N, C-alpha and C positions, 0 to 999 in steps of 0.2 A: 504493500499498500503506500501510496507517496502522500506526502502531506500537503501537495496543493490542490488536490481532488477528494481528499479524505477517505481513499481507497475505493474509488468508483469503479476502476477495473475490477479489482479484487471482490468487491461486491455484484459485479454483473457475471463473473464467473460462479461465484459461490450461489447465489440465485439460480442462475441457469442450470446447474448440476443439482442442486437440492430440488427442483420443481420436478425431476425424475422420481423422486420418492413418492408422494401422492399419486402421481401417474401411473405408475408401476403398481401399487398398492389398490388405487382404486378400480383399476382397470380388472386387475385380480378378482377383487372381489365382486364388482360388478359383472362379469362375464364367467366366473365359476361360481360365484357364492360363498357362503360361511366354510364350504370344504376347502376354501384356498387357506383356512389359518390353520396352525401348527398343531392343535390338538382339539379341532372342530369334532363335535358329533352330530347326529341328527338333530334338524331345527324343524319347527312348524313351518307351514308355508307363509304363513304372515310374518313370520323372522326372517325367512328367504327373501320375501318380497322385499321387506324395509331394509335389510342389509345391503340387496344389491343396489337398491336406490340411494342408500347413503353414499355407498362408495362408487356411484356414477359421479355423484355432487363432489368428492373428493377428488376424483380423477379431473375434475372440471377445474380445480386450481390452479395446473400447471400450466394451460395456455395462457390463463391470466398472469400468473409471474412471467412468464417468457414473454408476453406484451408489453411489458414493463421493463425489461431489461435495457432494451434499446436508449432509453431515455430515462433510466432511474432515478436520476436527480429530480426529475419532473413528477414521479409516479408516486408520491408519499401515499396520497390517499388510497390507492391501489395496493401497496404493500400493508399499510396498516390493516386494511378489509380484510385483506386474505389472511395476513398473521394474525389477525383477531379471531379470525374463524378457527383456524388450525389451535390457537392456545386453548379457545374455548374446547374443541373436540379432545384436547389433551387434559383439560379440567374434568371433562365427564369421563374420561376413563378414569381418572382418578375417584371420581364418586362410584363407579362400578365395582372397581378394586376394592373399595372400603364394604360396598353391599354384599359382593360375591365371591369375593377372593384376589388373591393375587394371579394375575394371567401369567401367560407363556412368556418366557423372557424376551423374545422378539418383541411383544407388546408391551413389554415395560421400558424397552428402549424407545418404542415409537411414543409411548407418553412423555420420557424425559425429553426427545426432541421436539415433541411440540410445546413444552412447556418452557423450554431452554431457548430454543431458536427463535420463535417468532420475537421476543422482546430484543434479543439482540440484533437481530435484522432489521427491525424497525429505527434502533438506535443508530446502526450503522447509515441506514437510507437517510435518516435525519443529518448525520454529518457529512455525507456526500452533498446533501442538497445545501447545505449552509456552505460549504467549501466551494462549491461551483456558484454560488450567488442564486440558489434557488429555493432556498429555504429561510 
């Protein structure tokens, strides 16, 4: 990261790469259903339907993030919105963990990424915006 742009290029690369996570996870969940989970068992048709729907929405985060990358210094609202949604997803995972028990380690990792990553990315985007005179 350079001091003159607040790490603009690094943020662009990081966001571009990280967006592959909700895309891959979202597509797997939408196309395969809950059986894409490491320790999934049978679910009701209603749970199957809701799971696939939620994962299609999750997959939609990737193109939104990628659309912000070229002009990341101007896309604070979009970065905050997508980051807020992902953070909220991590928070409800914690609620599920508390009510039903600890999930598979892959989902614990997803929860950590969703709770820690978005605030860091929002702060980084703000720094880039300020450094480039856009914030």
